[in-house]
N, C-alpha and C positions, 0 to 999 in steps of 0.2 A: 342694587342689592341689598339689603338689609343688613344691620349686626349686633351683636350681643354688645350692647355696656354691660359696668358694676351691677352690685346689689348695692341697697344702701337701707339703714335705720328708717325705721318711721316714728310719726308720732299723731296725736290726734287731731284732729280737724274739721273746720267747717265748712261746708258746701253747697254751693246752686247749681242745679240744672235744669234745664229750660228747654222742656220738649214740647210737641204737640202734634197732630196730625195732620200732612197739608191731603193735597186733592187725590194723590195717586193711592193713599195708604200708607206712608211711610212714617212715622213718627220720627218728627224733625223740630226743634225749636220751642215756649210759652212759660211760663216762671213756677216753678213747685222746691222751697227752701229744702231743704233738712240737714242733718247735721250728719258730719261726715264721720261714721264706726272709728274706730280705730285702726288703721292700716300695719303692714307688716314689708318685709322688701320684697321688691318686683321683679322672682327671678324669670328670666327669660324676655325684659323688656328692649325694647329694640327703638335705635337711632337710626331715622329717614330723613332723610332729605337734606336738608340745611348742615353744616358744618359744624360738627364744636370747638370749644379752644383746645388751644393744644393740651392742657390739660384733661383731657375728656369730658370735661364740667361744667356747669354753668355761674358765671358770674351774677350780682346782685341782681343786677337788669336786668341780663342774661334770663335769667332761669323764673322773671315775673312775666316776662314777655314767649314765653316758647309756648309751643300748640302742641296737645299732644293727643293723642286718637287711640282707640281703645277698638278693636274688631272682634265680635265671636261668629266663627262660622260651626251653626252646629248642622243637626241630621235633619233640622227642615229648613231655618231660616238663615239668611247673612246680614247683620246689621254691622254696623261700623256707630261708633261716636267720637266727635273732632270735639275739644273743646280747651280750652287757656285759662290759669288760675289768675283770680280776680284776689283782691282785697279779703271778700267773705268765704273766698273756696275758688270754686273753677265754674265757668261758664258756657253752656255749650253754644260751641260757632255753626257748627253743623252735625248732620246725621243720617242715614241712607239703611233700610231695612227693605229685602226682598225675600219672600218666600220661592226658596229654591231645589226645598229636597232633596239634600242631596244625599241622603240614606231610603231615599224612594228602592224599595226591592229589595233593600241591603238586608233585611234579617230572613229572605227566602233562600240568595243567591250568594251572602256574603261579602258580594264585590260591590264597588260603588260602578252603575253605570252610563253609556256614556250621554244619554241624554242628559240625566241630570248633572255630567261632569261639565259639560257646555252651557247649560244655566247659569251653574256656578261660576265658572270661567269670568263670564260675562258680566254676572254682579260682581266679583271681586275686582272686575277691569273697573268698574264704576266707583270705587270701593278705591283702586289706587291714583286714580284722576281728583277724586276728592280729597286725596289726602296733599298732592302735589298742588292742588289749586291752592288750597289753606294753608300751605309752608306747615306743613306737619314736621316736626324735628323729634318727638320719640312718639316713639309707638310700641303697643305691643299686640300683635295680633295670633291670636288663637285660633287653633279648630277641635273639634270636640269627640263626642260619642260613633261618628259616623266613621271620621279619618281614623279614630282608635280600633275601630273593629274592623274595619276591611282589607282584604287580603290586596286589593291592588291601592291603598291609602297613601304609602309611601307614594307609589307611583304620580299618583293625582297630586300631591303635594314637589313631584320634580315639574310637572306640566306647569303649576302657578308658577314658580320657580323661572320658569322659561318662556313663558306665554302673556305673563301679566308684569315678572320683573318684581314683586312681593316674598318673603319669605314666613310661610305658616308655621306654627309651634303647636304643637299636637302636648295638650295639660293632659295631666291624670286624674283618675276620678276625687281624687284630695285635693288637687289642687282647684276643679272646677267646683267645688261643695266649696273650698274655700273663701274664691272670690265671687260665689254668688250670696255667701252669708257676709262678707264685705261691704259691697254692696246696694244693702238693703236692710242690714241690721239697726241703723240707728232709727227705722221705723218700730221697731218693740218697745213696747210699754217697760219704760227702765224702772218700774215700779216691781216688776215680774220676776220670782227668782229663778224661772225658764221658760224657757218657749223650745216648740217646734217649729222651724223653719222649713221651708221647702221651694224648687224648686224641679218644674214638672218641663221637662225639655222634648226634644222630636225622637230622640234616642235614649235619655237617660234622665234616670228620677234622682235629682240629688236631695236627701232627708239630715238633716241638724239637732242636735239637742246642744240650743244656745244658754248656756247658764248667763244669770246674773252678773255682769264683772263686780270682781270684788276692788277695793281701793287699791291703789298701785298696782292692780293686774290689769297693763292697755293690750296684752297679747290678746287677741281674737281667738288666736292658735287653744288658748289653753281654756276658755271660755266653749270651745266648742268639744263640750265632754265626750259627746259620739254623733258619728255620721256615719253615710252610708248612701251607695250609689246603685242605685235597680240599675240591672239594665234592660232598661223597657219607659217607654214613653210613648209620645201622641202619633207619631207613624207608625211606628212598630206594633202598639194596639192596635191599631186601626188593618193595620194589615192581618192581624193575628183574627181579629173577631169580626172586620168589617169595620165601614165607616159611616154608610149610606142611612141606611134602615136599623135602625139601634132596637129589638122589644126587649120587653123587660127584662126577660129571665136572658137574655147576652147578655143588657149591660148588668148583671148581676154577675152574670159566669167573668164577668171581668173586674168587676169589683176584688169577688175570691180568686182572684187568678193574682192580680195586684196584692193582698194581704198575707198569702203564701209567702212573698218574695217579701214583704216588712216583717215577717215572723221575727227573723236572727238581732234587728235595732230595737224593734219593741222588746224584745225579752232583756237583751242592753241597755234600755233604757230605764227598767223598771222599778228600779230600786231607787231614779235620781226624783228629787223633790220637786214639789208641785206645788201652788198657791191659788190663793183664787183669782188670782190675776195672769194665770198662764192663758197663753190664747200660741197661733198659729199664725207663723207669716206666710204667706206667700208668694211667690211673683214667679210670674209665668202668662205664656198668652192666655191659656187655661182661666184661670183667679182674676185677670183684667177683662177674661169675657163675661165669665157671671159677675163682676161687678160691673160690668154695663148693662149689661141685662136687668139685670136688680134695676140699678136708677134711670132707666128706661131712654136711653142713652139713643137717638138716632142716627146718631154716627157716635165712634167713640171719641171719648176726650181723655186725656192723660192727668188734664187739669182736675178732674172731679173723682178720677179714679185712683191714682199712685198717694197712700198713705189713708186711705176708705177703711173706716171701720162695717164688720159686716158682724150682724146676729146671726146664732147656729140657724133661728128661723129666716134670716135671711136670704145666707145660702142656701140654704133648702129648697125655697121656694122658689128661687132664680134656677136653680139645677133644674125641677119641676117644671119651669117654665122652657128650658131647656130642651128638657126628655121631652117634651110634647109638641115640639116644633118637625114638620118633617122637613126633608132633607133640602127642600126648596124655601121654605120660610128661613130653615140657617143659613142658606146662600144669600139670602134678601135682604139679612138684618144687618146693618148697619155696623152692626160691634163683630161680626161675625167674617161675612162675607165669601165668597165663594170657594177661595184657595185653600179656605180652614173649616168650610163646613161640614166635611168628612172625618175631622177629625178633632172636635170639640168636645165628642161623647167621650171618648176612648179619654180626654184630659180630664172630662166629670165624674168617669168610674173612677181615673187614679186619686183625685182630689177627694171621692168618696171614702176610696181605702183608708188613704190620711185621717180621713175624721177619724175613722170608725178605731182606728188606732192608738189617735189620739183624741180622746175626745173633750171637747172646748167651747165654751160657748160664744168665743169672739175668736174672728179670722182679720187681719189687719193685711191688706190688697198692695202689693209693692209693683208698679209698673217701674222698676229698677232692678240690677242683678251685677252679670258677670262686667259687663261693659264700664259700667261705676265705679267698679272695684277695682277694674284692671288702670281706671283714671287715678283715680285717689292712692293707688299704690308708684304706681309713676310719679305722680309730684310730690307724697310722700319721699321717693328715692331723691329728687331734686332737689328736698327740702323750702319748695315755694313757699310756704308759712313760715318759715323760720324768724323767731323773737314775735311772731304772732300769737295773742291769746283768744282763739277761736268762743266765739259764745255759743253757747245753749240753745236749740230750738226748745220752746213750747210746745210739748206734743198734743197733739186737739186729736 
């Protein structure tokens, strides 16, 4: 069983994340460098497997050899990253991603169903085995909206403890928004006075108004001027409006529904300063799919997508292409697949509502997020880059 170690302060660091797509569609392993955005404390992080020293921490040699894991169990996906710190920051050594649809039917029944639970337990067992095989010594394993809102969420977590042998931590919506920001803020235009960052999930969508950091202000939380977590995502929207055949009116109905949920956040951010470099920064399967379609990729390739800048017209064209596809065409597309063919248009509707609420000439695409944010915080906690001077990345 996993245990909770102490909190610790954080530092600004540089990280290297290496991910690729393997034959079964899981995103794991290939190189895309990026500056690690300022991290903070890592509440809820857990030690796993190896025994730490008697002082509960890591010596200089131990902390640079430690292996870290971050697991994100969402409404639709179960995803794991395993990484080791290095001179540049950290390198991904293993990864796993499986669509489990844990929240399937949750919006109608209020509870996790048996088939979804069994699929998820199976995926979590794979994650456990990977962590054991890689000798993971520190991990944070989180669950989000599906477990937060399900009437049997706590019972499910107990089954995970008993049957899989790992302990999941249900994070609140503010923590989820912060971790998403921590994982991909590095991709923001550093000359922009402010940006809107968003993460479209399966059961919730986090939106953050992020201001440019001031000198001497490393805290990401202070840069997050406003944030919200909408209780809707691609799974809940598809269950509400359908996912197979979406005509123009149904799509517009979805956009309007999301727009209504965004009104309060939009009003809070109305007085914030924008400049000519204002842009959107999105992380989710929706935006990476839009990017893949725009690039006409025969098969998803993270190296070409993560960090991609798209203009307003390019997003328009890619969304039009997606909306013009039949369900069968979406299922056959190498950047979508049959497991997401009924969800992608719901994600496009959420994206369109955000774009209308916060018009911008540019959108940057991030294939990184919660897990990378967790890894940065865990490594910050252990001060693995202590006494090192991180280099800045030149934004492309």
